[in-house]
C-alpha atoms as an extended CHARMM CRD file, in Angstrom:
* protein
*
        73  EXT
         1         1  MET       CA            -14.7960000000      -11.1690000000       14.7930000000  PROA      1               0.0000000000
         2         2  GLU       CA            -11.3370000000       -9.8270000000       15.4940000000  PROA      2               0.0000000000
         3         3  SER       CA            -10.2260000000       -6.6890000000       13.7130000000  PROA      3               0.0000000000
         4         4  ARG       CA             -6.8440000000       -6.8440000000       12.0200000000  PROA      4               0.0000000000
         5         5  LEU       CA             -6.5270000000       -3.0860000000       11.6800000000  PROA      5               0.0000000000
         6         6  HSD       CA             -3.7470000000       -1.2390000000       13.3960000000  PROA      6               0.0000000000
         7         7  PRO       CA             -4.8870000000        0.0740000000       16.8400000000  PROA      7               0.0000000000
         8         8  ALA       CA             -4.2310000000        3.6620000000       15.7420000000  PROA      8               0.0000000000
         9         9  LEU       CA             -6.9520000000        3.2750000000       13.0910000000  PROA      9               0.0000000000
        10        10  HSD       CA             -9.5920000000        2.6650000000       15.7660000000  PROA      10              0.0000000000
        11        11  ARG       CA             -9.2820000000        6.2050000000       17.1310000000  PROA      11              0.0000000000
        12        12  PRO       CA            -11.8310000000        8.5520000000       15.6350000000  PROA      12              0.0000000000
        13        13  ALA       CA            -10.1330000000       11.3800000000       13.7930000000  PROA      13              0.0000000000
        14        14  PRO       CA            -11.8210000000       14.7660000000       13.5600000000  PROA      14              0.0000000000
        15        15  TYR       CA            -12.6870000000       16.0280000000       10.1460000000  PROA      15              0.0000000000
        16        16  PRO       CA            -10.3850000000       18.7440000000        8.8940000000  PROA      16              0.0000000000
        17        17  ALA       CA            -11.0980000000       22.2900000000        9.9500000000  PROA      17              0.0000000000
        18        18  ASP       CA            -10.9240000000       23.4100000000        6.3660000000  PROA      18              0.0000000000
        19        19  GLU       CA            -12.8150000000       26.4180000000        5.0460000000  PROA      19              0.0000000000
        20        20  ALA       CA            -14.2830000000       24.4460000000        2.1390000000  PROA      20              0.0000000000
        21        21  PHE       CA            -15.6180000000       21.7190000000        4.4590000000  PROA      21              0.0000000000
        22        22  GLU       CA            -17.0270000000       24.3130000000        6.8230000000  PROA      22              0.0000000000
        23        23  ASN       CA            -18.7380000000       26.1640000000        3.9750000000  PROA      23              0.0000000000
        24        24  LEU       CA            -20.3490000000       22.9440000000        2.7470000000  PROA      24              0.0000000000
        25        25  ARG       CA            -21.4770000000       22.0370000000        6.2680000000  PROA      25              0.0000000000
        26        26  GLN       CA            -22.9540000000       25.4860000000        6.8650000000  PROA      26              0.0000000000
        27        27  ARG       CA            -24.7410000000       25.3530000000        3.5030000000  PROA      27              0.0000000000
        28        28  VAL       CA            -26.3830000000       22.0410000000        4.3790000000  PROA      28              0.0000000000
        29        29  HSD       CA            -27.4970000000       23.3520000000        7.7780000000  PROA      29              0.0000000000
        30        30  ALA       CA            -28.8180000000       26.5810000000        6.2530000000  PROA      30              0.0000000000
        31        31  LEU       CA            -30.8300000000       24.6030000000        3.7140000000  PROA      31              0.0000000000
        32        32  LEU       CA            -32.1820000000       22.3280000000        6.4520000000  PROA      32              0.0000000000
        33        33  ASP       CA            -33.3210000000       25.3440000000        8.4580000000  PROA      33              0.0000000000
        34        34  SER       CA            -34.8840000000       27.0220000000        5.4530000000  PROA      34              0.0000000000
        35        35  GLY       CA            -38.4960000000       26.1240000000        4.8760000000  PROA      35              0.0000000000
        36        36  GLU       CA            -38.3700000000       27.1430000000        1.2240000000  PROA      36              0.0000000000
        37        37  THR       CA            -35.6020000000       24.8160000000        0.0720000000  PROA      37              0.0000000000
        38        38  SER       CA            -36.4160000000       22.2260000000       -2.5480000000  PROA      38              0.0000000000
        39        39  ARG       CA            -35.6050000000       18.6070000000       -1.8230000000  PROA      39              0.0000000000
        40        40  TRP       CA            -33.3500000000       18.4660000000       -4.8600000000  PROA      40              0.0000000000
        41        41  GLU       CA            -31.2840000000       21.4580000000       -3.6800000000  PROA      41              0.0000000000
        42        42  LEU       CA            -30.9040000000       19.9440000000       -0.2050000000  PROA      42              0.0000000000
        43        43  LEU       CA            -29.9980000000       16.5510000000       -1.6570000000  PROA      43              0.0000000000
        44        44  ARG       CA            -27.3210000000       18.1210000000       -3.8810000000  PROA      44              0.0000000000
        45        45  ALA       CA            -25.7960000000       20.0340000000       -0.9490000000  PROA      45              0.0000000000
        46        46  GLU       CA            -25.7500000000       16.9250000000        1.2540000000  PROA      46              0.0000000000
        47        47  TRP       CA            -24.2510000000       14.8670000000       -1.5740000000  PROA      47              0.0000000000
        48        48  ARG       CA            -21.4580000000       17.4070000000       -2.1560000000  PROA      48              0.0000000000
        49        49  TYR       CA            -20.6270000000       17.4680000000        1.5660000000  PROA      49              0.0000000000
        50        50  ASP       CA            -20.6580000000       13.6630000000        1.8270000000  PROA      50              0.0000000000
        51        51  VAL       CA            -18.4360000000       13.2580000000       -1.2440000000  PROA      51              0.0000000000
        52        52  ALA       CA            -15.9810000000       15.8140000000        0.1500000000  PROA      52              0.0000000000
        53        53  LEU       CA            -15.7890000000       13.9070000000        3.4470000000  PROA      53              0.0000000000
        54        54  LEU       CA            -15.4540000000       10.5660000000        1.6740000000  PROA      54              0.0000000000
        55        55  THR       CA            -12.6570000000       11.7310000000       -0.5900000000  PROA      55              0.0000000000
        56        56  ASN       CA            -10.8490000000       13.2510000000        2.3840000000  PROA      56              0.0000000000
        57        57  ASP       CA            -11.1370000000        9.9520000000        4.2820000000  PROA      57              0.0000000000
        58        58  PHE       CA             -9.7970000000        8.1340000000        1.2210000000  PROA      58              0.0000000000
        59        59  ARG       CA             -6.8860000000       10.5970000000        1.0380000000  PROA      59              0.0000000000
        60        60  LEU       CA             -6.0530000000        9.9920000000        4.7170000000  PROA      60              0.0000000000
        61        61  TRP       CA             -6.2430000000        6.2230000000        4.2070000000  PROA      61              0.0000000000
        62        62  MET       CA             -3.8930000000        6.4200000000        1.2200000000  PROA      62              0.0000000000
        63        63  GLN       CA             -1.4530000000        8.5040000000        3.2730000000  PROA      63              0.0000000000
        64        64  HSD       CA             -1.5660000000        5.8230000000        5.9620000000  PROA      64              0.0000000000
        65        65  LEU       CA             -0.8280000000        3.1130000000        3.3950000000  PROA      65              0.0000000000
        66        66  ASP       CA              1.9940000000        5.1480000000        1.8900000000  PROA      66              0.0000000000
        67        67  ARG       CA              3.6110000000        5.6720000000        5.3100000000  PROA      67              0.0000000000
        68        68  GLY       CA              3.5240000000        1.9450000000        6.0040000000  PROA      68              0.0000000000
        69        69  PHE       CA              4.7190000000        0.9110000000        2.5470000000  PROA      69              0.0000000000
        70        70  ASP       CA              8.4170000000        1.4670000000        3.2100000000  PROA      70              0.0000000000
        71        71  THR       CA              8.3220000000       -0.2040000000        6.6380000000  PROA      71              0.0000000000
        72        72  ALA       CA              6.5100000000       -3.3800000000        5.5420000000  PROA      72              0.0000000000
        73        73  LYS       CA              8.7780000000       -6.4100000000        5.3160000000  PROA      73              0.0000000000
């Protein structure tokens, strides 16, 4: 199946080097390394990190659409 996405969208983009993202990532890794962490606490930390990444990806996608909106004919 042929992809109709713009070639620039096929390049993997690094996640932002933002302090909030880094704090969430470090929290998840600390909980994974801890033997005393409850499953619920780990699940909540992973969920918060995943939602943050997903909303950032959505924000980047919307920026891409907005940039192309004025040039579309």
